[in-house]
Structure formats: structure tokens, C-alpha cells
C-alpha positions as CSV (number, residue, x, y, z in Angstrom):
1,M,98.0,110.1,80.9
2,E,98.6,106.8,81.6
3,N,102.2,104.9,80.2
4,K,101.4,102.2,78.7
5,I,103.5,99.2,77.3
6,F,102.6,96.1,74.4
7,I,104.0,92.6,75.1
8,V,103.8,89.6,72.8
9,D,102.0,86.9,75.7
10,D,102.3,83.0,74.8
11,E,100.1,83.1,72.6
12,G,101.7,85.6,70.1
13,K,98.8,88.3,71.1
14,E,100.3,91.2,71.8
15,V,98.4,92.9,75.4
16,E,98.6,96.0,76.1
17,M,99.9,96.9,80.0
18,N,99.3,100.1,81.7
19,I,102.3,101.0,83.8
20,L,102.5,100.7,87.9
21,F,105.6,101.9,88.4
22,T,109.4,101.1,87.5
23,F,112.0,100.5,90.2
24,N,116.2,99.9,90.3
25,N,117.4,97.6,92.4
26,E,121.7,96.7,92.1
27,D,122.3,96.4,88.8
28,N,118.6,95.7,87.2
29,D,116.0,97.7,85.9
30,Y,113.1,96.7,86.9
31,V,108.7,97.6,85.4
32,V,105.3,96.1,87.4
33,V,102.9,96.4,84.9
34,F,98.5,95.6,84.7
35,E,95.5,94.9,82.4
36,N,92.8,97.0,83.0
37,S,91.4,93.8,82.6
38,K,93.0,92.5,85.9
39,P,94.1,95.1,87.5
40,D,94.9,92.8,90.7
41,M,96.7,90.9,89.2
42,L,100.6,92.4,88.8
43,Y,102.9,91.1,85.7
44,A,107.1,92.0,86.6
45,F,109.9,92.5,83.6
46,R,113.6,93.2,84.5
47,Y,115.1,95.3,80.8
48,D,117.4,96.8,79.2
49,E,119.1,99.8,78.0
50,E,117.1,99.5,75.2
51,G,113.6,98.3,76.1
52,N,114.5,94.6,75.9
53,L,111.7,93.1,78.7
54,Y,113.0,90.1,80.8
55,A,110.8,87.9,82.5
56,V,111.4,87.6,86.3
57,E,111.3,84.0,87.0
58,D,114.3,83.9,89.6
59,E,113.0,82.9,92.6
60,D,114.7,85.3,94.6
61,E,114.3,87.8,92.1
62,L,110.6,87.4,93.1
63,A,110.8,87.5,96.2
64,M,112.7,90.9,96.0
65,V,110.1,92.0,93.6
66,E,106.8,91.6,96.0
67,E,108.8,93.5,98.9
68,V,108.8,96.2,97.0
69,V,105.2,95.9,95.8
70,S,104.2,95.5,99.6
71,A,106.4,98.5,100.0
72,F,105.1,100.5,96.8
73,E,101.0,99.2,98.3
74,G,102.1,100.4,101.9
75,Q,103.3,103.7,100.7
76,E,99.8,104.7,98.4
77,E,96.9,104.0,101.9
């Protein structure tokens, strides 16, 4: 069974996303997701205890997430 979440896009449309993985860094929890139709396009969100998602937009935070994704992809090969 695949883990899925639904995200509302900028146009108000609900989009089904597949969870690639989650991770914790310092005091934040993150989820990395993708759409079935665009598996090469990854999206990262920070989330809280209630399950609220927050887009990762800070450049330093994005760089950290990219490093984690690269390490994950390296383990997958």
C-alpha cells in the first residue's frame, strides 16, 4: 500500500501526491512527495503535529532538503 496525501494547489484543485519519504532535521519534520504523472518532480513540505503542511521556501532550508533528497536517491541506487 502506498502512502498518499492530498494537497490543494494554487488554483484550489485537490492533487493526490505520493509520499516518497519523511524526515526530521533539528526541530522540523519534512515530507517529500511527488505526483504519479510527474514522478521526477519532487515537492518538499514542512509539517506540524496536526498535519498542517508548509511549503519550504527559504533558500537555506531548500538546500538542506536537496541534500537529504540526494542522499536518499544515492541509497536507492
